[in-house]
Structures are given as C-alpha cells and as structure tokens.
C-alpha positions in Angstrom: -18.3 -48.1 49.9 -18.0 -45.1 51.5 -14.2 -45.2 51.1 -14.8 -46.0 47.1 -17.0 -43.1 46.9 -14.6 -41.0 48.6 -11.6 -42.1 47.0 -13.5 -41.3 43.2 -14.8 -38.1 44.4 -11.3 -37.0 45.4 -9.9 -38.5 42.2 -12.5 -36.7 40.3 -11.8 -33.8 41.8 -8.2 -33.7 41.2 -9.0 -34.8 37.6 -11.0 -31.7 37.1 -8.7 -29.2 38.6 -5.8 -30.6 36.4 -7.9 -29.8 33.2 -9.1 -26.4 34.2 -5.2 -25.7 34.7 -4.3 -26.5 31.3 -7.5 -24.8 29.9 -6.3 -21.6 31.0 -4.8 -18.8 28.8 -1.4 -19.5 27.8 1.1 -16.3 27.9 3.7 -17.1 25.7 6.7 -14.7 25.5 8.3 -16.7 22.9 5.8 -15.9 20.1 5.3 -12.0 20.9 2.0 -11.9 23.1 2.3 -9.3 25.6 -0.7 -9.0 27.5 -1.0 -5.1 28.3 -0.5 -5.4 31.9 2.9 -6.6 31.3 3.6 -3.4 29.3 7.0 -2.0 30.5 8.7 1.4 30.0 10.8 -0.8 27.4 8.2 -0.5 24.8 7.8 3.2 25.6 11.2 3.7 24.1 10.8 1.3 21.0 7.7 3.4 20.1 10.2 6.8 20.1 12.3 4.6 18.0 9.8 4.2 15.8 9.4 7.5 14.4 13.2 7.5 13.2 11.9 4.4 11.5 9.2 6.1 10.1 11.0 9.1 8.8 13.4 6.5 7.1 10.6 4.8 5.5 9.1 8.4 4.3 12.6 9.3 2.8 12.8 6.3 0.9 9.2 7.1 -0.6 10.4 10.2 -1.4 13.1 9.4 -3.2 11.5 6.6 -5.0 8.7 8.9 -6.2 11.1 11.2 -7.4 13.2 8.6 -9.0 9.7 8.0 -10.8 9.0 11.3 -11.9 12.3 11.5 -13.6 11.7 8.7 -15.5 8.6 9.7 -17.0 9.7 12.9 -18.1 12.4 11.3 -19.9 10.1 9.0 -21.7 10.5 9.2 -25.4 6.7 9.2 -27.0 6.2 7.3 -30.3 3.3 7.2 -32.6 1.4 3.8 -32.7 2.4 3.3 -28.7 -0.1 3.4 -26.0 -0.2 6.4 -23.7 0.6 5.6 -20.4 -2.6 5.4 -17.4 -0.4 7.8 -15.5 -1.2 10.8 -18.0 -4.7 9.9 -19.0 -6.1 12.1 -16.7 -7.8 15.4 -17.2 -4.8 17.2 -15.7 -3.1 16.7 -19.0 -5.8 16.9 -21.4 -5.9 20.6 -23.3 -8.3 22.4 -25.5 -6.9 22.7 -29.0 -8.0 26.0 -29.7 -6.0 27.1 -26.8 -2.8 26.0 -28.3 -3.2 26.4 -31.9 -3.4 22.8 -32.7 -5.6 20.8 -35.2 -9.0 20.0 -34.4 -8.9 16.3 -33.2 -11.3 13.8 -34.8 -13.9 12.5 -33.0 -12.7 10.1 -30.3 -9.4 11.6 -30.3 -7.9 14.0 -27.3 -4.9 16.2 -27.3 -2.8 15.8 -24.0 0.1 18.3 -23.3 2.8 16.1 -21.4 6.6 17.1 -20.9 6.3 20.2 -23.2 4.9 18.1 -26.0 1.3 17.8 -27.3 0.3 13.9 -28.0 -2.9 13.6 -30.1 -4.3 10.1 -28.5 -7.0 7.6 -29.4 -9.8 7.7 -26.7 -11.0 4.4 -27.7 -7.5 2.1 -27.4 -5.6 5.2 -25.8 -3.0 4.8 -29.0 -0.5 7.8 -30.0 -1.6 9.2 -33.1 0.7 12.4 -33.5 3.1 14.2 -31.3 3.7 17.7 -31.4 6.7 19.2 -29.9 6.9 22.9 -28.3 
C-alpha cells in the first residue's frame, strides 16, 4: 500500500509541474511580442529611423492640404448649389454694410470666399446670389 501511495504522489507531483510549465508566460518572438527586459540597441536605431518617417508623413500631409486649398480656391460658385461646410464658419462671414452689399433678408448671410461675395440661405445653406469683386 505504501508503494502505491508513493507512486501516486510522485506521478501527481510530476503532473502538476508539467501543467505549471505549460501555463507559464509565452515569449513568442514571431508575433512581435518583446518584453522590456529584452530591449536591445537595435530598437533604439529604429526609433531614430522613425523620425525620418515622421518627417516624410508630415511632408505628405502638408502637400495634401495644399492640394485641397488649391482645389477649394478653384471652386466655381453657382446659385442653387449648397455651400460646402468648410466655408460656413464665422471667419468667412462679412457684414453687408462694410462691403457695400445689399441688405440680406431674414435667415440669410453674406460670406466672402476667394474674392467673391456669396449670399447664402442660413437654413439650408443654398447659394442665393454671387457678387464678384
């Protein structure tokens, strides 16, 4: 009986140690996981390379914004069109008295965009009238 209990105790302890080792943390290098203790000098070089990449990304973003501004400046305004939301801010609004414009009706507003004065219906943002400089 003593031999059976000893064999059972040894096999049980062997089973427990094997299950503990499989439940430990996995350091899988193939999936990109890197523990902070494994940080090496190669990673520092990659951070410096990232600065060049950031500069390229910022240059691309700047060029894209410039193209967008040029496209908006070339926009042809027509009555009946809806004014783009980009222009609906207070920065484009003008007072009719200051620019010798006809008085707008209720719920109408004058905007100055690309050397044009545009009268817009404030409810539905339709362009009512266009006056060039």
